C-alpha positions as CSV (number, residue, x, y, z in Angstrom):
1,M,0.0,0.0,0.0
2,S,1.1,3.5,-0.7
3,E,2.0,6.3,1.7
4,E,-1.2,8.1,0.7
5,Q,-3.2,5.0,1.7
6,G,-1.3,4.9,5.0
7,R,-2.3,8.5,5.6
8,R,-5.9,7.7,4.9
9,V,-5.8,4.8,7.3
10,G,-4.2,7.0,10.0
11,L,-6.8,9.7,9.4
12,N,-9.7,7.3,9.8
13,E,-8.3,5.9,13.0
14,S,-7.5,9.4,14.4
15,I,-11.1,10.5,13.9
16,F,-12.4,7.5,15.9
17,R,-9.8,8.3,18.6
18,Q,-11.1,11.9,18.8
19,V,-14.7,10.6,19.3
20,N,-13.6,8.2,22.1
21,E,-11.7,11.1,23.8
22,Q,-15.0,13.0,23.8
23,I,-16.9,10.1,25.2
24,E,-14.3,9.8,28.0
25,S,-14.5,13.5,28.7
26,L,-18.2,13.5,28.9
27,N,-18.1,10.6,31.3
28,R,-15.7,12.6,33.5
29,D,-17.8,15.8,33.3
30,L,-20.9,13.9,34.2
31,G,-19.2,12.3,37.2
32,T,-19.4,8.8,35.8
33,D,-16.8,6.9,37.7
34,D,-17.5,3.5,36.2
35,A,-14.6,1.1,35.9
36,A,-15.4,0.5,32.2
37,M,-16.6,2.6,29.3
38,T,-18.0,1.9,25.9
39,V,-16.0,3.2,22.9
40,I,-16.2,2.8,19.2
41,C,-13.7,0.7,17.3
42,E,-10.7,2.8,16.3
43,C,-10.0,0.7,13.2
44,A,-9.3,2.1,9.7
45,D,-12.7,1.1,8.3
46,G,-14.5,4.4,8.1
47,D,-17.9,2.5,8.0
48,C,-17.2,0.5,11.2
49,T,-19.5,1.4,14.0
50,E,-18.8,-1.5,16.3
51,R,-18.6,-0.8,20.0
52,L,-16.5,-2.4,22.7
53,Q,-16.1,-2.3,26.5
54,I,-12.8,-1.3,27.9
55,E,-11.8,-0.5,31.5
56,V,-11.0,3.2,31.9
57,S,-7.5,2.4,33.2
58,A,-6.8,0.2,30.1
59,Y,-8.1,3.0,27.9
60,E,-5.7,5.4,29.6
61,E,-2.8,3.0,29.0
62,V,-3.6,2.9,25.3
63,R,-3.9,6.7,25.1
64,A,-0.4,7.0,26.7
65,D,1.1,6.1,23.3
66,P,-0.1,8.1,20.3
67,R,0.6,5.2,18.0
68,R,-1.8,2.9,19.8
69,Y,-5.5,2.3,19.1
70,V,-8.2,0.0,20.5
71,I,-10.0,-2.1,18.0
72,V,-12.4,-5.0,17.7
73,P,-10.4,-8.2,17.3
74,G,-9.7,-9.0,13.7
75,H,-10.0,-5.4,12.5
76,E,-6.2,-4.8,12.3
77,L,-4.5,-3.9,9.0
78,P,-1.2,-5.9,9.1
79,E,0.3,-3.6,6.4
80,F,0.2,-0.7,8.9
81,E,0.0,-2.0,12.4
82,S,0.7,-4.9,14.8
83,V,-1.5,-6.3,17.5
84,V,0.5,-5.6,20.7
85,E,-2.2,-6.6,23.2
86,S,-5.2,-8.9,23.1
87,G,-8.1,-8.8,25.5
88,S,-11.3,-10.7,25.5
89,A,-13.3,-7.9,24.0
90,Y,-10.7,-5.8,22.2
91,D,-7.2,-5.7,20.7
92,V,-4.6,-2.9,20.9
93,V,-2.7,-2.2,17.8
94,E,0.4,-0.1,17.3
95,K,1.2,1.7,14.0
96,R,4.3,0.7,12.2
97,E,6.8,3.4,11.0
98,G,5.4,5.3,8.1
99,A,2.6,7.7,7.1
100,A,0.0,6.1,9.4
101,A,2.3,6.3,12.4
102,A,3.3,9.9,11.6
103,L,-0.3,10.9,11.3
104,A,-1.2,9.2,14.6
105,E,1.4,11.2,16.4
106,E,0.4,14.5,14.6
107,T,-3.2,14.1,15.5
108,D,-2.9,12.9,19.1
109,P,-5.3,15.0,21.1
110,R,-3.1,14.5,24.2
111,S,0.2,15.8,22.7
């Protein structure tokens, strides 16, 4: 896949990450102290609307690295990312060097 395809993959995933950051922020603002939260899959498929449960502490660990995303198992794109953690309800992927990784770092809302 080309660098342009890598950028599109990174952009799709970054959009989903932004949505999940808003979900977490709303939960905090509303005083929801649940141990888990529901997020949308942060995969590269712009049409994916699958949701998954993740503990807030696990979500924070994923967010600590701008190249990591939480996805539904099986939604990874091996050309651009590697599964670095597997849970029962979600996988964590990390972008490989290249356009998708650079875009992930550029668009990280926590940087």
